[in-house]
BASE-452283 format. One line per field, with one value per residue: chain; residue in one letter; z, y, x of N, C-alpha, C in turn. Coordinates in nm, 4 decimals. Each point is the difference from the previous one (the first is absolute). Layout:
kette <- c(A; ...);
rest <- c(a; ...);
n.pz <- c(Z; ...);
n.py <- c(Y; ...);
n.px <- c(X; ...);
ca.pz <- c(Z; ...);
ca.py <- c(Y; ...);
ca.px <- c(X; ...);
c.pz <- c(Z; ...);
c.py <- c(Y; ...);
c.px <- c(X; ...);
//
This chain:
kette <- c(A; A; A; A; A; A; A; A; A; A; A; A; A; A; A; A; A; A; A; A; A; A; A; A; A; A; A; A; A; A; A; A; A; A; A; A; A; A; A; A; A; A; A; A; A; A; A; A; A; A; A; A; A; A; A; A; A; A; A; A; A; A; A; A; A; A; A; A; A; A; A; A; A; A; A; A; A; A; A; A; A; A; A; A; A; A; A; A; A; A; A; A; A; A; A; A; A; A; A; A; A; A; A; A; A; A; A; A; A; A; A; A; A; A; A; A; A; A; A; A; A; A; A; A; A; A; A; A; A; A; A; A; A; A; A; A; A; A; A; A; A; A; A; A; A; A; A; A; A; A; A; A; A; A; A; A; A; A; A; A; A; A; A; A; A; A);
rest <- c(m; y; t; d; s; l; l; r; v; s; s; a; q; t; v; g; a; s; a; p; s; t; s; s; i; d; t; a; t; t; y; s; a; a; f; t; q; a; r; d; l; g; e; g; s; t; l; e; f; h; i; v; i; a; a; a; c; t; a; a; g; a; a; t; v; t; f; e; a; i; g; a; t; d; a; a; l; t; a; g; i; v; v; l; g; a; t; g; p; i; g; k; a; e; l; d; v; l; d; t; a; n; s; g; t; m; g; s; q; p; i; i; v; k; i; n; p; r; l; w; a; d; a; s; a; l; r; y; i; g; l; r; y; t; v; a; t; g; p; l; l; t; g; a; f; t; a; d; l; v; m; n; s; q; n; y; r; r; g; y; v; s; g; f; a; v);
n.pz <- c(-6.8110; 0.0132; -0.0133; 0.0970; -0.0842; -0.0488; 0.1003; -0.0241; 0.1465; 0.0307; -0.0323; 0.0815; 0.0499; 0.0722; 0.1072; 0.0556; -0.0168; 0.0773; -0.0754; -0.0462; -0.0644; -0.0537; -0.0331; -0.0975; -0.0530; -0.1436; 0.0291; -0.0107; -0.1883; 0.0019; -0.1102; 0.1155; 0.0378; -0.1110; -0.0006; 0.0821; -0.0404; 0.1423; 0.0318; -0.1025; 0.1259; -0.0865; -0.0253; 0.0939; -0.0414; 0.0501; 0.0496; -0.0240; 0.1265; -0.0990; 0.1147; -0.0367; 0.1159; -0.0100; 0.1051; 0.0565; 0.0411; 0.0618; 0.1706; 0.0314; 0.0377; 0.1388; -0.0919; -0.0722; -0.0998; -0.0020; -0.0426; -0.0383; -0.0515; -0.0323; -0.0606; -0.0457; 0.0148; 0.0107; -0.0541; 0.0765; -0.0363; 0.0491; -0.0801; 0.0439; 0.0867; -0.1006; 0.1104; -0.1055; 0.0828; 0.1106; 0.0514; 0.1045; 0.1207; -0.0543; 0.0765; 0.0125; 0.0943; -0.0638; -0.0092; 0.1077; 0.0572; -0.0116; 0.0059; 0.0558; -0.0313; -0.0418; 0.0947; 0.0472; -0.0476; -0.0735; 0.1320; 0.0809; 0.0665; -0.1018; 0.0085; 0.0303; -0.0434; 0.0011; -0.1015; 0.1085; -0.1288; 0.1160; 0.0860; -0.1081; 0.0058; 0.1717; -0.0440; -0.0591; 0.1264; 0.0091; -0.1024; 0.1037; -0.0458; 0.1282; 0.0937; 0.1287; 0.0256; 0.0109; 0.0587; 0.0735; 0.1273; -0.0305; -0.0762; -0.1462; -0.0161; -0.0313; -0.1227; -0.1487; -0.0019; -0.0914; -0.0879; -0.0223; -0.0929; 0.0446; -0.0838; -0.0463; 0.1260; -0.0575; 0.0276; -0.1281; 0.0834; 0.0075; -0.0518; -0.0611; -0.1625; 0.1069; -0.0122; 0.0392; -0.0945; 0.0817);
n.py <- c(10.0099; 0.1139; -0.0744; 0.0631; -0.0405; 0.1425; -0.0497; -0.0859; 0.0122; -0.1202; -0.0856; -0.0306; 0.0984; -0.0701; 0.0107; 0.0491; 0.1089; 0.0912; 0.0786; 0.1055; 0.0181; -0.0567; -0.0361; 0.0843; 0.0535; 0.0802; 0.0878; 0.0280; 0.0445; -0.0101; 0.1306; 0.1355; 0.0163; 0.0910; -0.1453; 0.0190; -0.0890; 0.0293; -0.0917; -0.0409; -0.0423; 0.0806; 0.0987; -0.0154; -0.0602; -0.1010; 0.0572; -0.1635; -0.1090; -0.1031; -0.0052; -0.0985; -0.1346; 0.0345; -0.0007; -0.1402; 0.0796; -0.0551; -0.0008; 0.0527; 0.1696; 0.0699; 0.0035; 0.1582; 0.0244; 0.1294; 0.0075; 0.1006; 0.1106; 0.0929; 0.1324; 0.0865; 0.0917; -0.1211; -0.0104; 0.0530; 0.0840; 0.1181; 0.1058; 0.1050; -0.1230; -0.0390; -0.0114; -0.0546; -0.1164; -0.0618; -0.1066; -0.0558; 0.0171; -0.1106; -0.1194; -0.0860; -0.0591; 0.0989; 0.0137; -0.0787; 0.0458; 0.1459; -0.1039; -0.0330; 0.0930; 0.0462; -0.0826; 0.1253; 0.0268; 0.0253; -0.0666; -0.1101; 0.0551; 0.1201; 0.1151; 0.1196; 0.0825; 0.0768; 0.0211; 0.0775; -0.0454; 0.0302; -0.1306; -0.0874; 0.0726; 0.0488; -0.1617; 0.1108; 0.0566; -0.1741; -0.0221; -0.0952; -0.1396; -0.0467; -0.1032; -0.0071; -0.1151; 0.0109; -0.0299; -0.0658; -0.0544; 0.0207; -0.0787; 0.0657; -0.1154; -0.0397; 0.0171; -0.0187; 0.1492; -0.0477; 0.1114; -0.0110; 0.0874; -0.0086; 0.0025; -0.1159; -0.0077; -0.1090; -0.0899; 0.0200; 0.1155; -0.1799; 0.1346; -0.1204; -0.0625; -0.0239; -0.1054; 0.0600; -0.0953; 0.0169);
n.px <- c(-0.4118; 0.0748; 0.0864; 0.0537; 0.0693; -0.0712; -0.0554; 0.1069; -0.0099; -0.0211; 0.1250; -0.1078; -0.0048; 0.0455; -0.0580; 0.0484; 0.0165; -0.0157; -0.0213; 0.0559; -0.0758; -0.0367; -0.0904; 0.0159; -0.1247; 0.0599; -0.0789; 0.0908; -0.0318; 0.1296; -0.0727; 0.0407; 0.0738; -0.1560; -0.0437; -0.1178; -0.0005; -0.0652; -0.0039; -0.1523; 0.0146; -0.1038; 0.0669; -0.1264; 0.0980; -0.0174; 0.0738; 0.0245; 0.1106; 0.0682; -0.0361; 0.0751; -0.0077; 0.0946; 0.0883; 0.0373; -0.1160; 0.1120; 0.0001; 0.0967; -0.0426; -0.0650; 0.0958; -0.0066; -0.0798; 0.0557; -0.0851; 0.0629; -0.1389; 0.1312; 0.0154; 0.1013; 0.0965; 0.0015; 0.0790; 0.0526; -0.0914; 0.0452; 0.0172; -0.0527; -0.0095; -0.0796; -0.0304; 0.0019; -0.0171; -0.0444; 0.0681; -0.0603; 0.0159; 0.0671; -0.0926; 0.1434; -0.0986; -0.0020; 0.0994; 0.0398; -0.1210; -0.0263; 0.0853; -0.0930; -0.0737; 0.1285; 0.0595; 0.0858; -0.1175; -0.0320; -0.0409; -0.0664; 0.1405; -0.0770; 0.0991; -0.1120; 0.0567; -0.0712; 0.0522; 0.0090; -0.1433; 0.0148; 0.1026; -0.0548; -0.0449; 0.0018; 0.0268; 0.0101; 0.0694; -0.0750; 0.1488; 0.0252; -0.0584; -0.0325; 0.1255; -0.0416; 0.0589; -0.1075; 0.0821; -0.1421; 0.0253; 0.1344; 0.1885; -0.0038; 0.0476; -0.0943; 0.0399; -0.0347; -0.0370; -0.0848; 0.0296; -0.1214; 0.0349; -0.1691; -0.0755; -0.0176; -0.0298; 0.0095; -0.1193; -0.0338; -0.0664; -0.0172; -0.1158; -0.0669; -0.1034; -0.1441; 0.0701; 0.1393; 0.0656; 0.0919);
ca.pz <- c(0.0342; -0.1281; 0.0761; -0.1504; 0.1099; 0.0508; 0.0901; 0.1590; 0.0535; 0.0679; -0.0460; 0.0678; 0.1169; 0.1291; 0.0881; 0.1012; 0.0351; -0.0747; -0.1425; -0.0923; -0.1739; -0.0404; -0.1707; 0.0265; -0.1054; 0.0076; -0.0210; -0.0929; -0.0343; -0.0911; -0.1224; 0.0279; 0.1083; 0.0287; 0.0045; 0.0881; 0.0091; 0.0315; -0.0884; 0.1122; 0.0618; 0.0181; 0.1517; -0.0532; 0.0602; 0.1894; -0.0376; 0.1412; -0.0348; -0.0059; 0.1095; 0.0330; 0.0278; -0.1503; 0.0540; 0.1393; 0.0920; 0.1398; 0.1239; 0.1834; 0.0976; -0.1127; -0.1135; -0.0682; -0.1085; -0.0323; -0.1551; 0.0348; -0.1236; 0.0022; -0.0594; 0.0604; -0.0706; -0.0638; -0.0611; 0.1192; 0.1284; 0.1309; -0.0244; 0.0665; -0.0012; 0.0709; -0.0698; -0.0807; 0.0261; 0.0559; 0.0853; 0.1321; 0.0526; -0.0322; 0.0542; -0.0381; -0.0273; -0.0851; -0.1350; -0.0348; -0.0619; -0.1628; -0.0633; -0.0769; -0.0725; -0.0918; -0.0530; -0.0737; -0.1276; -0.0471; -0.0096; 0.0101; 0.1239; -0.0121; 0.0799; -0.0677; 0.0533; -0.0322; -0.0070; 0.0070; -0.1524; 0.0386; 0.0020; -0.1440; -0.0676; 0.0780; 0.0335; -0.0633; 0.0040; 0.0455; -0.0933; 0.0412; 0.1150; 0.0458; 0.1442; 0.0978; 0.0522; 0.1746; 0.0431; 0.1795; 0.0866; -0.0890; -0.1059; -0.0789; -0.0216; -0.1331; -0.0497; -0.1128; -0.0618; -0.1002; -0.0153; -0.1344; 0.0428; -0.0415; 0.0624; -0.0077; 0.0117; -0.0066; 0.0711; -0.0776; 0.0329; -0.1209; 0.0126; -0.0604; 0.0538; 0.0948; -0.0566; -0.0707; 0.0863; -0.0280);
ca.py <- c(0.0416; -0.0211; 0.0247; 0.0560; -0.0203; 0.1090; 0.0260; -0.1013; 0.0222; -0.1160; -0.1174; -0.1240; 0.0817; -0.0565; 0.0727; -0.0483; 0.1588; 0.1118; -0.0347; 0.0223; -0.0705; -0.0453; 0.1145; 0.1249; 0.0581; 0.1325; 0.0309; 0.0647; -0.0409; 0.1138; -0.0179; 0.0484; 0.1147; 0.1119; -0.0297; -0.1559; -0.0437; -0.1037; -0.1355; -0.0291; -0.0853; -0.0265; 0.1296; 0.0060; -0.1602; -0.0040; -0.0691; -0.0604; -0.0782; -0.1505; -0.0844; -0.1196; -0.0688; -0.0842; -0.0544; 0.0329; 0.0758; -0.0204; 0.1001; -0.0714; -0.0593; 0.0015; 0.1016; 0.0653; 0.0651; 0.0862; -0.0097; 0.1362; 0.1113; 0.0929; 0.0853; 0.0159; 0.0937; -0.0863; -0.1744; -0.1457; 0.0254; -0.0035; 0.1657; 0.0248; -0.0983; 0.0363; -0.1357; 0.0408; -0.1187; -0.1693; -0.1449; -0.0413; -0.0981; -0.0924; -0.0726; -0.0669; -0.0629; 0.0724; -0.0354; -0.1143; -0.0091; 0.0563; -0.0323; -0.1718; -0.0141; 0.0637; -0.1488; 0.0792; 0.0831; 0.1131; -0.0790; 0.0720; 0.0334; 0.0753; 0.1136; 0.1100; 0.1428; 0.0690; 0.1496; 0.1223; 0.1298; 0.1653; -0.0072; 0.0323; 0.0863; 0.0142; -0.0045; 0.0539; -0.0309; -0.1016; -0.0593; -0.1796; -0.0969; -0.1759; -0.0335; -0.0031; -0.0487; 0.0595; -0.1414; 0.0706; -0.0795; -0.0551; 0.0043; -0.1175; -0.0723; -0.0180; 0.0127; 0.1141; -0.0039; 0.0910; 0.0993; 0.1526; 0.1332; -0.0503; 0.0642; -0.0495; -0.1738; -0.1573; -0.0496; -0.1071; -0.1655; 0.0383; -0.0747; -0.0816; 0.0758; -0.1108; -0.1039; 0.0379; -0.1276; 0.0403);
ca.px <- c(0.1441; 0.1039; 0.1297; 0.0760; 0.1389; 0.0464; -0.0978; -0.0164; 0.1025; 0.0643; -0.0288; 0.0339; 0.0400; 0.0693; -0.0587; 0.0675; -0.0254; -0.1054; 0.0788; -0.1099; 0.0344; 0.1647; -0.0320; -0.1077; -0.0526; 0.0491; -0.0986; 0.0894; 0.0809; 0.0829; 0.0411; 0.1369; 0.0497; -0.0619; -0.1929; -0.0352; -0.1968; -0.0614; -0.0446; -0.0702; -0.0249; -0.1337; -0.0784; -0.1595; -0.0258; 0.0163; 0.1436; 0.0293; 0.0906; -0.0815; 0.1223; -0.0067; 0.1414; 0.1116; -0.0049; -0.1049; 0.0723; 0.0219; 0.0746; 0.0718; -0.1277; -0.1643; -0.0204; -0.0976; 0.0543; -0.0878; 0.0346; -0.0419; 0.0816; 0.1016; 0.0105; 0.1688; 0.0295; 0.1279; 0.0046; 0.0465; -0.0437; 0.0971; -0.0590; -0.1095; -0.0545; -0.1305; -0.1145; -0.1384; -0.0698; 0.0748; -0.0530; 0.0135; 0.1500; -0.0191; 0.0817; 0.0489; -0.1192; -0.1176; 0.0781; -0.0619; -0.0914; 0.0418; 0.1309; -0.0202; -0.1064; 0.0328; 0.0753; 0.0861; -0.0302; -0.1389; -0.0945; -0.1490; -0.0036; 0.0996; -0.0319; -0.0268; 0.0100; -0.0666; 0.0673; -0.1062; 0.0713; -0.0162; 0.1301; 0.0796; -0.0804; 0.0737; 0.1069; 0.0598; 0.1572; 0.0573; 0.0353; 0.0052; -0.1406; 0.0962; -0.0350; 0.0985; 0.0222; 0.0608; 0.0277; 0.0625; -0.0283; 0.0866; -0.0689; -0.0861; 0.0259; -0.0333; -0.1697; -0.0454; -0.1407; -0.0513; -0.0845; -0.0089; -0.0831; -0.0629; -0.1228; -0.0838; 0.1329; -0.0918; 0.0436; -0.0137; -0.0962; -0.1090; -0.1337; -0.0268; -0.1387; -0.0562; 0.0076; 0.0991; 0.0847; 0.1066);
c.pz <- c(-0.0963; 0.0850; -0.1504; 0.1209; -0.0064; 0.1043; 0.0946; 0.0658; 0.0601; -0.0776; 0.0732; 0.0935; 0.1208; 0.1021; 0.1614; 0.1498; -0.0595; -0.1591; -0.1246; -0.1417; -0.0669; -0.1323; 0.0704; -0.1093; -0.0099; -0.0418; -0.1379; -0.1363; -0.0142; -0.1124; -0.0425; 0.0894; 0.0233; -0.0260; 0.0523; -0.0506; 0.0757; -0.0208; 0.1006; -0.0036; 0.0376; 0.0661; -0.0105; 0.0889; 0.0969; -0.0718; 0.1176; -0.0362; 0.0470; 0.0543; -0.0480; 0.0577; -0.0768; 0.1424; 0.1565; 0.1279; 0.1489; 0.0430; 0.1181; 0.0451; -0.1545; -0.0931; -0.0181; -0.1064; -0.0231; -0.2101; -0.0516; -0.1620; -0.0033; -0.0497; 0.0118; -0.1179; -0.0453; -0.0470; 0.1065; 0.1106; 0.1062; 0.0115; 0.0283; -0.0596; 0.0538; -0.0191; -0.0253; 0.0106; 0.0442; 0.0388; 0.1171; 0.0186; -0.0852; 0.0571; -0.0702; -0.0160; -0.0992; -0.0847; -0.0741; -0.0718; -0.1546; -0.0461; 0.0077; -0.0709; -0.1315; -0.0650; -0.0758; -0.1217; -0.0169; 0.0925; 0.0804; 0.1564; 0.0218; 0.1446; -0.0527; 0.0566; -0.0940; 0.0089; 0.0193; -0.1037; 0.0702; 0.0825; -0.0785; -0.0406; 0.0309; -0.0242; -0.1704; -0.0401; 0.0209; -0.1540; 0.0070; 0.0153; -0.0161; 0.0873; 0.0678; 0.0938; 0.2110; 0.1318; 0.1240; 0.0603; -0.0076; -0.1386; -0.0512; -0.0105; -0.1752; -0.0163; -0.1187; -0.0801; -0.1555; -0.0065; -0.1057; 0.0389; -0.1464; -0.0748; 0.0474; 0.1214; 0.0351; 0.1289; 0.0134; 0.0410; -0.1149; 0.0517; -0.0585; 0.0201; -0.0068; -0.1058; -0.1182; 0.0465; -0.0701; -0.0294);
c.py <- c(0.0345; 0.0477; 0.0819; 0.0072; 0.1277; 0.0259; -0.1086; 0.0956; -0.0932; -0.1056; -0.0964; 0.0547; -0.0173; 0.0883; -0.0739; 0.0855; 0.1305; 0.0405; 0.0638; -0.0989; -0.0269; 0.1477; 0.1110; 0.0461; 0.1054; 0.0792; 0.1369; -0.0200; 0.0834; -0.0388; 0.0213; 0.0895; 0.0548; 0.0021; -0.1457; 0.0466; -0.0722; -0.1452; -0.0081; -0.1357; -0.0717; 0.0660; -0.0104; -0.1626; -0.0522; -0.1384; -0.0705; -0.0353; -0.1420; -0.0654; -0.1481; -0.0232; -0.0713; -0.1409; -0.0151; 0.0709; -0.0527; 0.0602; -0.0875; 0.0548; 0.0562; 0.1719; 0.0524; 0.0554; 0.1349; 0.0315; 0.1769; -0.0159; 0.0809; 0.0848; 0.0062; 0.1090; -0.0602; -0.1543; -0.0574; -0.0124; 0.0113; 0.1277; 0.0546; -0.0801; 0.0302; -0.1865; 0.0179; -0.1057; -0.0942; -0.0641; 0.0566; -0.1223; -0.1698; -0.0678; -0.1364; -0.1072; 0.0099; 0.0046; -0.1144; -0.0990; 0.0494; -0.0412; -0.1674; 0.0593; 0.1054; -0.1164; 0.1318; 0.0410; 0.0661; -0.0700; 0.0829; 0.0712; 0.1331; 0.0846; 0.0949; 0.1289; 0.0737; 0.1904; 0.0797; 0.1296; 0.1336; 0.0570; 0.0452; 0.1211; 0.1123; 0.0405; 0.0285; 0.0156; -0.1155; -0.0303; -0.1413; -0.0119; -0.0875; -0.0535; -0.0237; -0.1396; 0.0006; -0.1699; 0.0453; -0.1422; -0.0915; -0.0001; -0.1853; -0.0652; -0.0333; 0.0678; 0.1243; 0.0160; 0.0824; 0.1075; 0.0926; 0.0727; -0.0531; 0.0948; -0.0819; -0.1512; -0.0777; -0.0873; -0.1815; -0.1359; 0.0528; -0.1346; -0.0969; 0.0299; -0.1882; -0.1242; 0.0158; -0.0662; 0.0654; -0.1542);
c.px <- c(0.0950; 0.1333; 0.1450; 0.1888; 0.0365; -0.0758; 0.0363; 0.0955; 0.0623; -0.0134; 0.0876; 0.1062; 0.0699; -0.0174; 0.0734; -0.0248; -0.0687; 0.0422; -0.0796; -0.0178; 0.1638; -0.0309; -0.1150; -0.0378; -0.0092; -0.1338; 0.0110; 0.1054; 0.0782; 0.0770; 0.1414; 0.0158; -0.0225; -0.1093; -0.0098; -0.1616; -0.0195; -0.1027; -0.1539; -0.0168; -0.1390; -0.0972; -0.1122; -0.0022; 0.0581; 0.1513; 0.0633; 0.1016; -0.0792; 0.1634; -0.0048; 0.1230; 0.0722; 0.0504; -0.0331; 0.0866; 0.0192; 0.0355; -0.0350; -0.1240; -0.1188; -0.0017; -0.1066; 0.0815; -0.1584; 0.0378; -0.0364; 0.0620; 0.0166; -0.0035; 0.1334; 0.0354; 0.1993; -0.0519; -0.0228; -0.1331; 0.0166; -0.0611; -0.1285; -0.1246; -0.1722; -0.1047; -0.1453; -0.0595; 0.0712; -0.1548; 0.0418; 0.1486; -0.0953; 0.1046; 0.0507; -0.1103; -0.0587; 0.1047; 0.0437; -0.1358; 0.0078; 0.1347; -0.0721; -0.0983; 0.0629; 0.1019; 0.1182; -0.0497; -0.1212; -0.0797; -0.1128; -0.0306; 0.1264; 0.0103; 0.0163; 0.0013; -0.0809; 0.0524; -0.0996; -0.0125; -0.0385; 0.1009; 0.1173; -0.0290; 0.0899; 0.1297; 0.1042; 0.1359; 0.0371; 0.0020; -0.0241; -0.0669; 0.0810; -0.1429; 0.0519; -0.0474; 0.0128; 0.0008; 0.0061; -0.0349; 0.1196; 0.0150; -0.0066; 0.1708; 0.0246; -0.1478; 0.0434; -0.0842; 0.0535; -0.1200; -0.0054; -0.1668; -0.0788; -0.1633; -0.1225; 0.0625; -0.1002; 0.0778; 0.0112; -0.1195; -0.1453; -0.1245; -0.0645; -0.1627; 0.0327; -0.0233; 0.0923; 0.1192; 0.1610; 0.1092);
//
């Protein structure tokens, strides 16, 4: 899996309440005021957001976070929203398990949000793509996430042949 700074939408983004990612990906390249060319982000391939926990999540209660891949008509990801893929609500306890496995890096237990390629193809008016973090059942007191748009996510689990020692 390759990551690219132009395809990173959150870099250790602190999330306490529901919010869009701090960055969005512009799917058009503007060469001049009169000419805009659509970018090919991998049409025909499955795109997904690879999300890792960058700072431990704490909450006063049993907070949950839903991770949604969204398309929007503005760079701030606030207008013309279409959900392109989502996880279900992930509870704080499960986020703790993932955080322990990640240790704040591109670790072994990422959260993956697949983008439905059909929805993306049908959403041709959506110029920007990003993530939306939806916090429910109380705010997160702390917690941060790093998210990249990738083609082939890896979970860094390695299998070795029998008798191989590491």
